[in-house]
N, C-alpha and C positions, 0 to 999 in steps of 0.2 A: 504494500500500500504506500509505504514511504517512497519506494523507488518510482512508483507510478506518478505520485504527486511531484517528485523531483524532476521528472521528465517533462512535465507540462510547463511551457514557457509562461513566465509571470507577465501579467498585463501591466502596462505602465499606469502609474497612479494618475488619476484625473481629479482636477478640482480639489487639491490638497487643502486649500484654505476654506473650502466650503462656501465660496461666494456665489457660485452659479455663473453661467455664461453672461447673463444680463448685467449683474453687478460688476463682474470683471471688466466687461466692455465699458461700463459706466465710469469706472476708475481710470481706464486707459484713454477714453475718448478725449478729454481736455488736452492731454499731452499730444495725442495724434492730430488734433485740430491745429494746435500751435505749430507742430512740425510741418503739417501740410501747408499752412498759410504762409509761414516764414521761411521754409526751406524747399519743400517739394515744388510748390507752385512757382516761386521765383526761378528755380532751376529749369523747370519745363518752359517757362516763358522766355528765359534767356536762350534756351536751345531753339525755340521757335523763331524769335526775331533774329537769331544768328544766321538764318537762311533767307532773310529778307533784306531789302534795301531801306529799312526803317530809319528815319532821320528825326532829329529833334525838332526841326522846323521844315516848312515847305510842303509840297504835295505829298512826298513820301511819308510825312508824319500823319497824314489823314488816311491815305490808302497805299500802304506799302505793298510791294510786289515780291513774289517769291523769286529768289535768285539762285537757289540751290546751294552748291558748295563754293560759289564764287568768293564769298567773304573769306573762307578758309584758305583758298588758293592764293588770294591776295595777301593774306597775313603771312603765309609761308614764303612769299616772295618780297615781303616788305623789309627793307633794310633797317628801318626804325624799329620794327618789331624784333629783328635779330639783335639790334643793339640793346634793346630793353631786356631780352633774354640773357644776354651776356652780362649786363650789369646786375641783373637779379641773381645770377649764379655767383658773381663776385660778392654781392651783398650778403647772401646766405653763407657762403664759405667763410668770409672774413668775420662777420659779426655773430653768426650763430654757431656753425660747426667748430670754428676755432675760438673766437672771442668769448662767447657766453659759456661754452663748454669748459674751456681752460680756466677762465676767471671764476666761474661758479664752483668748479671742483677745488681750485686753489683756496678759495675762501672757506669752503666746507672742511677741507683737510686741516687748514691752519686753526680754524675756530673750534675744532673738536676738543682741543686741550686748553683753550683760553678760559679765563675766568668767566663765570656766568654773566657778570655785569658787562664785561667787554664783549662777550659773544652776543648778548641781547642788543647791545648798542649798535654793533656792526650790522647785525641782521635787520634791525629796525631801519637803519639808514639805507641799506640796500633795498629793502622792501618799499621804502618810500619812493625811490626812483621808479619802481614798477607800478605802483598804484596811483601815482599822480596822473591826471588827465593828459592826454597827448598834446593838447594845445598848450598847456602850461609848461610841459617839459620842452616842447619845441621852442617856445619863447625864451626859456632859460638858455638853451643851447645856441639860439641865434644871437643872444646877447654875449654868450661866451666866445663865439667865433667872429663877432662883429669886427669889421675893418676899422671903424672909428671908435676907439675907446673900449674895445672888447676885452674881456678878462684875459683871454689867452695871449693877445698881443701885449697886454700890460705885464703879464708874467714873464714872457720871453723877451721883452724889449724889442719887439718887431712892429712898430706902428705902421699902419697902412696896409698890412698883409690881409688880403681878402680870402680867408680860408675857404669859405663856402663857394667861392668862384674859382679859385686856383686849384683847390683839392676837394671837390665836392664828395666824391665817393669815400675818400679817407675819413672825412668828417661824418658821413652817414654811418660808416662802420663803427667808429668810436662811439657815436651817439647811441646806436642800437645795442652795442655791447654793454655800455653803461646801464641802459634802461632795462634790458632783458635778463641780466645776470641773476636776478633774484630767484627766478624759477629754477634754474640749474643749481643754484646754491642750496635751495630747500630740498630738492630731490636728492642731491648727492649727500647732504647732511643726513637724510633719512637712510640712504643706502649704506653709508659708512657704519651705521649702527649694527648692520647685519654681519660685519666682518668680525670674526671671533677674536677677542683680545688675546687669547692664548697664542694664536698664530702670529700676531704682531709682536708679542713678547718673545716668542721663539726666534723670529727673524732678527730681533734686536740682539738677542743673546749670542747668535752665531755670527754677528758682525755684518749683517746685510746692510748695504747702503740704502739711502732713501729711495732711489730709483728702483733698486732690486726689490725692496719691500712693496712698492706700488705695483711693479710688474708681476711679481710671483705670488703675492698674498692678496693685495687689495683688488686689483682689476679682475681676477677670476671670479670674485664674489659679486662685483657690481657691473659686470659686462652687460647684462640685460638692461640695467638702469641706464647705462651709457647710450645704448641703442634707442631706448624709449625716449630719453631726453633729447637726443639728436634728432629723432623723427619729429617730435612736437615743435621744438624751436625752429627747425628748418621750415616746416609748413607755415608756422606763424610768421616767420621773417619773409618768406617768399610772397605772402599775401598782405604784408604790412603796408599801410598807406601813409605812415608817419613821414617818410622821406619827402612827401609833397609839402609838408608843413615847413620844412627847412629850405629846400631848394626848388620846389615845384618842377623838378625834372631838369633844371638848367644847371649851368649855362649850355645852350646849344645841345640839349639832350644828353649831356654828360653824366647825369645822375637820374635818368628817367628809367626807373624799374618798371616791371610789367604792370603792377597796379596803378602806378602814376600814368603810364602810357595809356591804359584803358580809360582812365578818367579824362585825360586830355583829348583822346579821340572822341569820347562820348559827349562830353559837355562843352568842350571848346571847339571841337571840329563838328559836333552835331551828328556824327555817324554812329547811331545807336546799334544798328544791325551789325556793322563791322566790329564795334567794340564788344558786342555780345559774343561774336564768334571767337574773339581773342580770349574772352573770359572762359568760354567753354574749353579752349585749348589749355588754359591755365589749370582748369579743374582736372582735365585728363592728366596733365603733368603731375599734379598733386597726388592723384590716385596711383600713378605708376611709381612715384617715389615711396608712397606708403607701402605698396606691395613689396618693393625691394627691401625696405627696412624690416617689414614683418617676416619676410623669408629669412633674412639674416638672423633675426631674433629667434626664429624657430630652430634654425640650425644650431645656434649657440646654446639654446636650452636643451 
């Protein structure tokens, strides 16, 4: 009897909470409505107008025509779009993958042994840079890089240097590294708590250097956190519109990342159909990057 019952496959449990289908749908419905209204519908609308010649003004604003994949082929042959892609990759590599990752881990590693008062003070200051509104932060950094009376010129004794004009991408990388380091610092601070203290002590007793300890003891434990953090900050940085607040993509498109380029094409050029096609290409790029990171994360785990 026991063997017969053991051979019968067990049915999956249904409605464990005892809510019933109606109540369960009632709880989920508000969230689904919000997701549909603010995520699904805009995405579908963007895909639709991406295959039209929809414009901000003119006849095409009233009765746009279907143009098929022309917007996508135009984008792939557009030198300004190629320039925006290249600048976006530099922006992500410099400020997210290298800047925020390195500075966030360094702060987390150094602060783990600091006094509680020092650690909380540093964490509070770093978090302040992250939670301040973008407009406030951008105004502070414009004042910092200003050619006439800017803080940086006063510190270096280089009056008249127009940093945002002469070195726009370097300024954006520094700005975004400073602003976004808080997330990496918090994530790595949490990840470092999972490293067994006994292994760190053993590495110290055998005379391992700091780099050897990080390579052989710390990184094997936090490798998944590194990939997760890199994925998130890369996607956030690639879609960040804050560069517009500092340089507006200038001078002469030298700091025009893809989100800024989309804005300029849509609202300044009035080409909503073309800008929607570029937005969809950016979405596809985000999905591809996410899949690559997730595959790497699965292999590591």
